[in-house]
C-alpha positions in Angstrom: 18.4 100.7 25.4 18.8 98.8 22.2 16.1 96.2 21.6 16.8 92.7 20.4 15.6 91.8 16.9 12.2 90.0 16.8 13.8 86.8 15.6 16.2 86.7 18.5 13.4 87.4 21.0 11.4 84.5 19.5 14.4 82.2 19.7 15.1 83.2 23.3 11.4 82.6 24.3 11.4 79.2 22.6 14.6 78.3 24.5 13.1 79.3 27.8 9.9 77.4 27.1 11.9 74.2 26.2 14.0 74.2 29.4 11.4 72.3 31.5 11.0 69.7 28.8 14.8 69.3 28.6 15.0 68.9 32.3 12.3 66.3 32.2 14.0 64.4 29.4 17.3 64.4 31.4 15.6 62.8 34.5 16.5 59.2 34.7 13.7 56.6 34.5 13.2 55.0 38.0 14.1 51.4 38.7 11.5 50.6 41.3 12.5 47.6 43.4 10.4 45.9 46.0 11.8 44.9 49.3 10.9 44.4 53.0 13.3 46.4 55.2 11.8 44.7 58.3 13.6 41.5 57.2 16.7 43.3 58.4 20.4 42.9 58.1 22.4 42.2 56.1 20.0 42.4 53.2 18.6 45.9 53.8 18.5 47.8 57.1 19.1 51.3 58.5 22.5 52.2 59.9 23.2 54.3 62.9 22.6 57.5 60.9 19.1 56.3 59.8 20.2 55.7 56.2 19.5 52.5 54.3 22.4 50.1 53.8 22.8 46.3 53.2 24.3 44.2 50.5 21.1 44.1 48.5 20.7 47.8 48.9 24.1 48.3 47.4 23.3 45.8 44.7 20.1 47.7 43.7 22.2 50.9 43.5 24.7 49.2 41.3 22.0 47.8 39.0 20.3 51.1 38.6 23.6 52.8 37.7 24.4 50.1 35.1 20.9 50.5 33.6 21.2 54.3 33.7 18.1 54.5 35.9 17.3 55.9 39.3 17.1 53.5 42.2 13.7 53.7 44.0 13.0 51.5 47.0 9.4 50.4 47.4 8.5 48.7 50.7 6.2 45.8 51.0 5.5 42.6 53.0 8.1 40.0 52.2 5.7 37.1 51.7 3.6 39.2 49.3 6.2 41.0 47.3 5.6 39.0 44.1 2.0 40.2 44.1 3.2 43.7 43.5 4.4 42.7 40.1 0.8 42.1 39.1 0.1 45.9 39.0 1.8 48.5 36.8 5.1 49.8 38.0 4.1 53.4 37.9 1.2 53.1 40.4 1.4 53.2 44.2 3.4 50.3 45.5 4.1 49.2 41.9 7.5 47.8 41.2 9.8 46.8 38.3 11.6 44.1 40.1 11.6 42.1 43.4 15.0 42.1 45.1 14.9 40.8 48.7 16.5 37.4 49.3 14.0 35.6 47.1 15.0 32.0 46.2 14.8 30.5 42.8 11.4 28.6 42.9 9.6 26.7 40.2 6.2 28.3 41.0 7.5 31.8 40.8 9.7 31.2 37.8 6.5 30.0 36.0 4.7 33.3 36.6 7.5 35.8 36.4 10.7 36.5 34.6 13.8 35.4 36.6 17.3 36.7 36.4 20.6 34.9 36.9 21.5 34.4 40.5 23.3 37.1 42.4 24.1 35.0 45.5 24.3 31.4 46.6 23.0 30.7 50.1 22.9 27.7 52.4 20.8 27.0 55.5 22.5 27.4 58.9 21.2 26.0 62.2 21.7 28.2 65.2 21.1 27.8 68.9 22.1 29.3 72.2 25.7 28.6 73.3 24.2 27.2 76.5 21.9 24.8 74.5 22.5 21.1 74.3 21.8 21.2 70.5 25.0 20.1 68.8 23.8 18.6 65.5 20.8 18.8 63.1 19.7 15.4 64.5 19.0 17.0 67.9 16.1 19.1 66.6 13.2 16.7 67.1 11.2 17.7 70.2 12.5 21.3 70.2 11.0 24.6 69.1 12.5 25.9 65.9 12.0 29.4 64.5 12.0 30.2 60.8 11.0 33.0 58.4 7.5 32.1 57.2 7.5 31.1 53.5 11.2 30.8 53.2 13.5 28.0 52.0 14.3 27.3 55.7 10.6 26.9 56.4 10.1 24.4 53.7 13.3 22.5 54.6 12.5 22.1 58.3 8.9 21.2 57.5 9.9 18.6 55.0 12.8 17.0 56.9 11.3 17.0 60.4 7.5 17.2 59.9 5.7 17.4 63.3 8.6 16.1 65.3 9.6 19.7 65.9 7.6 22.7 67.2 7.9 24.8 64.1 7.5 28.6 64.8 7.1 31.0 61.8 7.5 34.7 62.0 8.1 37.5 59.4 10.8 39.2 61.5 14.1 37.4 61.6 15.5 39.7 64.3 12.8 38.7 66.7 13.5 35.0 66.1 17.2 35.5 66.7 16.6 37.5 69.9 14.3 34.7 71.3 16.9 32.0 70.6 19.7 34.2 72.1 17.5 34.6 75.3 16.8 30.8 75.4 13.1 31.4 75.0 13.3 29.4 71.7 15.5 26.3 71.2 16.9 26.9 67.8 16.4 28.7 64.4 17.3 27.8 60.8 18.2 30.8 58.6 19.8 31.6 55.3 23.6 31.9 55.6 23.7 35.7 55.1 21.4 36.3 58.0 23.2 33.7 60.1 26.6 35.2 59.4 25.4 38.7 60.5 23.5 37.7 63.6 26.2 35.3 64.9 28.5 38.3 65.0 25.8 40.5 66.6 24.6 38.2 69.4 27.3 36.8 71.6 24.9 34.1 72.9 24.4 32.4 69.6 26.4 29.5 68.0 26.3 27.8 64.7 25.3 24.1 64.9 26.8 21.6 62.5 27.6 22.4 58.9 25.3 24.6 56.7 23.2 22.5 54.4 21.8 22.9 50.9 18.1 23.8 50.8 17.2 21.2 48.1 18.5 19.2 45.2 19.9 22.4 43.6 22.1 25.0 45.3 20.1 27.8 47.0 20.1 30.8 44.6 18.9 34.3 45.3 17.4 35.8 42.1 15.5 38.9 41.0 11.9 38.5 39.7 10.3 40.8 37.1 7.3 40.8 34.8 7.6 38.3 31.9 6.6 41.0 29.5 9.6 43.1 30.5 12.0 41.1 28.3 14.4 43.9 27.6 14.6 44.7 31.3 15.4 41.1 32.1 18.2 41.0 29.5 19.7 44.3 30.9 19.5 42.9 34.5 21.3 39.7 33.4 24.0 41.7 31.7 24.5 43.8 34.7 24.6 40.8 37.1 27.1 39.0 34.8 29.3 42.1 34.6 29.2 42.5 38.4 30.3 39.0 39.0 33.1 39.0 36.3 34.6 42.4 37.1 34.7 41.8 40.9 32.1 44.4 41.9 30.0 41.8 43.7 33.1 40.4 45.5 33.9 43.9 46.6 30.4 44.4 48.0 30.0 41.0 49.7 33.5 41.1 51.2 33.0 44.2 53.2 33.6 43.7 56.9 30.0 44.5 57.8 28.7 41.8 55.5 31.5 39.2 55.2 29.5 37.2 52.7 32.0 36.3 50.0 32.9 32.6 50.0 33.6 29.6 47.7 29.9 29.3 46.8 30.0 32.7 45.2 33.1 31.8 43.2 31.0 28.9 41.8 28.5 31.4 40.3 31.0 32.3 37.5 30.7 29.0 35.6 26.9 29.3 35.6 27.1 32.5 33.5 27.8 30.5 30.3 24.9 28.1 30.9 21.2 28.4 30.0 19.1 29.9 32.7 16.9 29.1 34.6 17.6 25.3 35.0 14.9 23.0 33.6 14.9 20.6 36.5 13.5 23.0 39.1 11.7 20.9 41.8 8.0 21.5 42.4 7.0 22.8 45.8 3.2 22.3 45.8 1.6 20.1 48.4 -1.1 17.5 47.8 -4.6 18.4 48.7 -5.0 15.9 51.5 -2.0 17.4 53.3 -3.3 20.9 52.7 -6.8 20.1 54.1 -5.2 18.3 57.1 -3.0 21.3 57.9 -5.9 23.7 57.6 -8.1 21.6 59.9 -5.3 21.4 62.5 -4.8 25.2 62.5 -8.6 25.6 62.7 -8.4 23.5 65.9 -5.8 25.9 67.3 -8.2 28.8 66.4 -11.0 27.1 68.4 -8.7 26.4 71.3 -7.5 30.0 71.5 -11.1 31.3 71.4 -12.7 28.8 73.9 -9.9 29.3 76.4 -9.5 33.0 76.2 -13.2 34.1 76.1 -14.3 32.6 79.4 -11.4 34.5 81.0 -12.5 37.6 79.2 -16.0 37.2 80.5 -14.9 36.6 84.1 -12.6 39.6 84.0 -15.2 41.8 82.3 -17.9 40.9 84.8 -15.6 41.7 87.7 -14.7 45.0 86.2 -18.3 45.9 85.4 -19.4 45.1 89.0 -16.6 47.2 90.3 -17.5 50.1 88.1 -21.2 50.0 88.9 -21.2 49.1 92.6 -17.7 49.9 93.7 -16.5 53.0 95.5 -14.7 55.7 93.5 -11.3 54.3 94.6 -12.2 51.1 92.8 -14.4 52.4 89.9 -12.0 55.1 88.6 -9.0 52.7 88.1 -11.3 50.2 86.5 -12.6 52.8 84.2 -9.1 53.7 83.2 -8.3 50.0 82.6 -11.2 49.7 80.2 -10.3 52.9 78.2 -6.6 51.9 78.0 -7.4 48.4 76.7 -10.0 49.6 74.3 -7.8 52.4 73.1 -4.8 50.4 72.2 -4.4 47.8 69.4 -4.6 44.1 70.1 -1.3 43.6 68.2 0.4 46.1 70.5 -0.9 44.4 73.6 0.2 41.0 72.4 3.7 42.4 71.6 3.9 43.9 75.0 3.0 40.7 76.7 5.3 38.4 74.8 8.3 40.6 74.0 8.4 43.6 76.3 7.5 42.1 79.7 9.8 39.1 79.4 12.6 41.4 78.3 12.1 43.5 81.4 12.1 40.4 83.6 15.2 39.1 82.0 17.0 42.4 82.6 16.4 42.0 86.4 18.9 39.1 86.4 16.9 37.5 89.2 16.4 33.8 88.9 12.6 33.8 89.7 12.0 36.6 87.1 14.1 34.9 84.5 12.2 31.6 85.1 8.9 33.6 84.7 10.1 35.2 81.5 10.9 31.8 80.0 7.5 30.5 81.0 5.6 33.1 79.0 5.1 30.9 75.9 3.5 32.1 72.7 0.3 30.2 73.4 0.0 31.5 77.0 0.7 35.0 75.9 -1.9 34.7 73.1 -4.6 33.4 75.4 -3.9 36.0 78.1 -3.7 38.8 75.5 -7.0 37.9 73.9 -8.6 37.6 77.3 -7.4 41.0 78.5 -8.3 42.7 75.3 -11.9 41.3 75.1 -12.4 41.8 78.9 -12.6 45.6 78.3 -15.4 45.1 75.8 -17.2 42.5 77.9 -17.0 44.9 80.9 -18.9 47.5 78.9 -21.5 45.0 77.8 -22.1 43.8 81.4 -22.1 47.4 82.7 -24.8 48.3 80.2 -26.8 45.2 81.3 -26.4 46.0 85.0 -27.5 49.6 84.5 -30.6 48.4 82.5 -32.0 46.6 85.5 -34.4 48.8 87.4 -33.2 50.0 90.8 -36.4 48.7 92.3 -35.1 45.2 91.8 -32.2 45.8 94.1 -34.4 47.7 96.6 -36.9 44.8 96.7 -34.1 42.3 97.3 -32.7 44.3 100.1 -36.2 44.7 101.6 -36.5 40.9 101.6 -33.4 40.6 103.8 -30.8 39.8 101.2 -27.4 41.2 101.6 -26.1 43.5 98.9 -23.7 40.9 97.6 -26.4 38.2 97.5 -28.9 40.5 95.7 -26.3 41.3 93.0 -25.5 37.6 92.6 -29.0 36.2 92.7 -31.2 39.0 91.3 -29.3 41.6 89.3 -26.6 39.6 87.4 -29.0 36.8 86.1 -31.3 39.4 84.6 -28.4 41.4 83.2 -27.0 38.2 81.7 -30.1 37.8 79.5 -29.7 41.3 78.2 -26.1 41.0 77.2 -26.3 37.6 75.3 -26.5 39.2 71.8 -23.5 41.5 72.2 -21.5 38.9 74.0 -22.2 36.3 71.3 -21.1 38.8 68.6 -17.8 39.4 70.5 -17.2 35.7 70.7 -17.7 35.3 67.0 -15.4 38.3 66.4 -12.8 36.7 68.7 -12.4 33.7 66.3 -11.2 36.1 63.6 -9.0 38.2 66.0 -7.1 35.0 66.9 -5.2 35.8 63.7 -3.3 38.5 65.6 -1.6 35.7 67.6 0.5 34.9 64.5 3.0 37.5 65.7 3.6 35.3 68.7 4.5 32.2 66.5 1.1 30.7 67.1 -0.1 29.0 63.9 -3.8 29.5 63.7 -6.0 29.4 60.6 -5.1 32.7 59.0 -1.4 32.2 59.6 -1.7 28.7 58.1 -3.5 30.0 55.1 -0.8 32.6 54.4 1.9 29.8 54.8 0.1 27.5 52.4 -0.5 30.3 49.9 3.2 31.1 49.8 4.0 27.5 48.9 0.9 27.0 46.6 0.3 30.3 44.8 -1.7 28.7 42.0 -4.3 27.6 44.6 -5.0 31.0 46.1 -8.7 31.0 45.3 -9.3 27.4 46.5 -7.4 28.0 49.7 -9.2 31.2 50.3 -12.7 29.6 49.9 -11.7 26.7 52.1 -10.3 28.9 54.8 -13.4 31.1 54.7 -15.6 28.0 54.9 -13.8 26.8 58.0 -14.3 30.2 59.7 -18.0 30.1 58.8 -18.3 26.5 60.1 -16.8 27.7 63.5 -18.9 30.8 63.9 -22.3 30.1 62.4 -23.3 27.3 64.9 -22.5 29.7 67.7 -24.8 32.3 66.3 -27.6 29.7 66.1 -27.0 28.5 69.6 -27.0 32.0 71.0 -30.3 32.8 69.4 -31.8 29.6 70.8 -30.5 30.4 74.2 -31.7 34.0 74.1 -35.3 32.8 73.1 -35.2 30.2 75.9 -34.2 32.7 78.6 -36.5 35.4 77.4 -39.6 33.5 76.6 -39.3 30.4 78.7 -39.3 32.3 82.0 -41.3 35.3 80.9 -38.3 37.5 81.5 -36.8 40.3 79.7 -37.6 40.1 75.9 
């Protein structure tokens, strides 16, 4: 076999070694865009095949193609997506841009680069077709659901104040379902979401005419780092091209979206004007209003804790007594109850109470069950859910306390002629109570913080209110965080002092258990 000359062998080896480098060079740079798929249709959602779709998903694919980059979706929580721009794009959860129905806002435009708008939205009021809500003026006195931190949230809060029962939630689909089932009176949503869900839910109707969110039209824009000047120019160029050549009209006009309208036609003249506008309205709230809102939400936190914990203690004591003194037919099911409740997350239990059980009741189509489903309000579900969850932990505390009492105490009480029930009530339980004061107090303090889980039920407690105010006042994040933490401390620390005093009084004053 004839051998290749050494120079050819060298050239071939050099070529083989360079192939990986060539392949790497040919790989497109990613365009990492932050979004929250839980926000749902028609922005970004999964179709029946499990693949992502949505008009913003198609927009991201278009932009990546125009910029000769690879579209990479990065999931995040909608309210906190801008925070992801504070970290490098090439780290975990890092992004180049935020593309998820984000409105043009003065506070965000001051911190981040902002592109020209890709969509003009309005706010749409929706209610059940069986509702008596026929105009925007009918909202006072009704419950109104909105996406927390959105333009709709700000609009309803500013226009109606406390005359409406404002419910915030990060999942638009949940809000729509509750209104459709008449478990919530109305909802205000951006026009793209309203258009989609009005076609999906036959029980919904649009109320009145869509309104403008503020002094300026409602613009959806893309946010990026101010330092990425070239990326911003490229995005603006791609957006302008998409509007001028009809690409956006083609995307928005698809039957599954049906989003093209006269407002989008009005975007074309803005392409020749400076951007962003100089007269963006400020969104920040004055400090007295912020403090008042935090104090009111702290009151809701206290109410949730002081109403649910006595229920938890009563249920827990009953379960503990059944496990310690009950027959196996009673103790075994109660043991299973404790393990199931302790072994499942509080959020899941609250979701089951507020969403799953009412859905099952509504599906029975029986009047009494339907009435019961509608009576399961967010507040009632929150109190009951917290009580059930903590009852399992209190049951274990009380069981430990009951088992710590010497058996001779019960035997002595029975020898004195007491019935078993009386001995438990008058002798065993009081002594066990002194033993369990420390762990019960710790649980009560922990419950104050766990009330935050009720935010998924539209209950605005302290943590939910902090997140809401942060979304509208991002420059005050540190001040709001310290104020919120101080309120939690003010609620929990006196309880700890009171518990220590009570423990010393019970233990030392009567010469009882130390």
